[in-house]
N, C-alpha and C positions, 0 to 999 in steps of 0.2 A: 556466577551470574547475579545472585541476589545483591551483592555490594555494588555491582555495576548498575543495575536497575535503580537502586536507591540513589546513586550518584546522578544518574540521568534525571530522575524525577525531582531532584533538588537543584537542578541546573538553573542558573539565573543569567547566563551569558547574554541572552537577547532581551532581558527585562526592560531596558530603556526603549525598546522598539515595539513592545507589545502593549497595546491599548488596554487589553483585558488582563494583563499580567501573565506571568509564566505559570503553566500547568502542563508539564510534559506528559503526554499520553502515549503509552506503548505497552506491548506485552511480548515477552520472549522467554524461552526456556532452552537449556542445553540440548534437550531432546526434540526441539521443534523440527517438524518434517517439511512443512510448507511455510514460506515466508511471504507475507504480503507487504510490499513496499508501496505506500500510498503517498499522498501529497502532504497534508497537514490536517490536524483536527479542525472541524468546523465549530461554530458557536455551541451547537447542541452537545457535541462531544466534549468541548471545553468545560461545560457545566457538569456533565455526568461523570467525566473522567474515564469513560469506557470507550475504547477505540471502535470506530465504525458503528456507533450507537445512534444511527439516523437512517433516513430513507436510502442514502447511498449504500450503507451497510446492508440494509435489507436486500437491495438489488444485487450487491456483490455475493451475498450468501446464496441467493437464488441462482445466479450465474454459476457459482461453484457447486451448487446442489449439496450443500452441507448444512447441518443443523446448527442452531445457536450454540448448543453444547460443544460440538466439535470445533466450531469457529473460535469459541472463547476458551478452549483448552490449549494453553500455550505449548503443551507437549506435542500437540498436533499442528497448531497454526501460530506463528509469531506475527505480530502486527506492528510494523515499524514504519513510521512516516518519514518523509524527507525532512520535514520540519516538525518537531515534537509538540510545539505549542500552537494554539490558534493565532494566526497572524493578523487577524482583524479584517474589517470590511474594506473593500475597494470600490471603485466606480461601478464595476459590472460583476460583482460577486466578491468572494473572499480574496484577500491579497495572496501572492505567491508564498510558498513555504520559506521560512528564513534559511538563508544559505549557510549559516554557521553549523547547523545540527549534523547533517550527514558527514562532513569531513571530521567533525569533532567526535562523533559517537558510533557511526556505522561499523568501522573496522573493529572496534572493541567488541561490538555485539557479534560480528561474524566469527571472531576468535573463540567465542563461547559456544557457538552453534555448529557442531560438527556432523549432525545427522540430517541436514537439509537435503531434500530430494528435488524441490522445485521452488523457484522464486517468482512471484507475480509482480510485474512492474506495471503499476497503474498510473497512467497519464504521462504527459510529456516531461515532467520534472524527474521522475524516477527513471524513465527511459533514457533521457539525456545523460543523467549521472552515471548509470550503469552500462549503457550501450555505447556512449560516446559517438564516434564516427560511424559505428555500425547501424545507428538509427537512420531511418529513411528521412526524406525531406519533410514529410507530414506525419502526424499521428495516424491518420487513416492508412497511409502506405505502410507504416511500421506494423500496425495491427494486421493488415491484410497479408503481410509476409511473416506472420507469427512463427511459422515452422522453422524459419532461419535461426531463431534464437533458442529453440529447444535443443537439448533436454534441460538446460540450466534455467532459462528464463521463459516465462509466458507473458507476452505483452498484451495489455488491455487498455481501452479507454477508461476514463473515470466513470463509475457507475451512477453518477448523479442523475436524478430524474430530468435535469436540464439537458442531458444528452440523448433524450428520447428522439429528438428530431434527427440527430446523427444516425441513430439506429434505424430509423425509418428510411433514411437515404441509403443505408448500407445493409440491406437484408442478408448479405453473405455473413455478417457477424453472427446473427442468430442461427443461421443455417450451418455454418462451418466451424466458426471459432468456439462458440459455447459448447457444442458437443465434445470437441477435442479438449477444451478446458476441463470439463467434467471427467473425462477419461484420465487425463493427466493427474488431476487432484485425487481421484480414486486410487490410482496407481501409487502416488506419493504417500498417501495415508496408510496403505497396506504394509509398506516396508518397515 
């Protein structure tokens, strides 16, 4: 795993497309039990080099009900984005993750992680890549039907504070999905 992580962190495949330059951000270990597949690092994470080191990460840890120590222990939680580098700013937020990363690196990472109990698919990019045609027409529909993807996957919206409006419109998320997420995380970390 160490040589693979070094290779990924030195990747320059997308360099011509990255305004801020390449800085692949991820964490993984052969003993990882939970895998979080997110979108791509934001500008704060690009600068710190620490995955989910922003308000979205605070929200995600709260949803999962795990401490920072657990979240950042790669033997417990692997943090693998769809795009490993900050893609830059778009008209209405960050650009989508670069499409080169997942096909280039994800399979190699999965080959090294044999003890995974649960994978969190956060947002439409991760869900589209991993669920394919099994994904519903909308993210809301996919998340509402989260039980269909268990025990392997747990589908979630992005935990960005920008999605607070979505959460207010979908109270079932906090009432049904979050408690089940916490139970599945606790179960996955125990094994």
